N, C-alpha and C positions, 0 to 999 in steps of 0.2 A: 397385728401382727408385731413380733419384735426383731427389730435387725440388732445383731451384733457388728460393730465397725472394729476392725483390726485398728492400732494405733498408725501402722503403717499405712492404713489406705486414709485414715484419716488426715494424715500428715498428707498424703499426696492429692487428696482433696485440698485441702488449704492450699497448697501450692498452685495449684490448677486456679484455683479462684481468684489468687494474691497476681497473677500472670495474666487470667483474663481481665482484671482491672487496670493493670498497668496497660495493657494493649488498646483497651479503650479509650484509656485517657491521652493516649499518643495518637489519636486518628485524627486527620486533617477537619475539625468543625470550625466553624467561626471561631476568631480568635477574639479574647476580649481586648474592650477598647485600649489599654495601657499597649499590649503587646502589639497593637495595630501601628500605634503610633510611632513605635520604634523601628518599625521598617525602614530599609536604607531608601533615601532619596537619589534620584538618578539624573546627574548632568547630563543635558545633550553634549551632543560631539560636538556642534560647532554654538557658539553662541556669541551675541553682541550686548556689550556692557553699554548702556548709555548713559551719560554722567550729567549732573544737574548743569552743566555749561553746553549742554549737547554735542560734548565730544563723543564719538561712538570707537570703541575698541572691540576690534573682531578677532576672537581667539578660538584655537581647537584645543580642545578638552580631553584628556584623560582621566576616567576615573577607577579607582584600584580601591574598593571596600570604601573606608571614608576620606582616602587621600585623593585629592584634585592635581592635576598638572596641566601645563598647557604652554601652549606658543602663540602670539600673536601680533597685530599692528594698530596702532593708532596714526593717522598719518602717515607720517615718514619715519616714526618710532617702532622698532619692534621690542617686543615685551617676553618675559617667562613668568608663567604664573606659578606658583606652588600654593598649595593649604588644603585645611581639612572640612569637613562636614561631621558634624556632632548631631545627629538628629535633624532638626530644622534650622539650626543654625549652622553659617555659615562662615569662616575668616579665610583669607588667601591674601597674597601678598605679589603683586608684579614687579619685578624688577625690569627698568625700562633702557633701553640704551642711550637715554638720553643722560643717566645718571640719577634720574629721579626714581622712588620706591612708592607706589602705591599701597596703602595697608586697606583692606575694603571687609568691611562686617557686614552681615545682615540675615534677614530671616526669610524663609520660605512660608508661604500664606497656608492656607488649608486649599486654595486653588491653584498652588504652583508659582504664584508669582514669588520673584527673588528680588529684594529688595534693601537698599542700606546707606552706609555712610562709606567714604572713603576719604582717608586722609595722606598728604604725601607726606610720606618720614623725613623726607630731606628738607619739608617746610611745613612742621605742625600748625601753621595759621593756616596752609591751604587744604580745604576741609569743604567736600559736595556731597550729593546725594547720588546714587545712583540705581538702577535696574536692571536685570537682562530683558529683552524682547522676548527671550523663549521662556516657556512654562518648565519648571522642573519638577516632574510628577514625583508625589512620595508615596 
């Protein structure tokens, strides 16, 4: 049997086929590994930064997209935190009320452990390691 298809009907069938392919491609199936790696990490609302000299800073954190801000204390010293999260890399600065300014860099491991290096920007020779007691899920 021969079927005659009009150009209009053929165009409609192609549009429907392309539309169906686009819809199928956008369904929420398992994302490729590269796309999963770019999922944002989420800071806990309260963190404890443990420094290499065992000093502990307690901070209340707010995260909006990749920006992190916070306020907290280390002993009698209050501080304001501002920084950024890029994938699993973290950079932030804490401006302390005693005039010191701590610059922190770190990386979140696959298990959510965040650790790194800290430098006092007012005395570049003052450096130590640090880690968070809380996990940072990604």
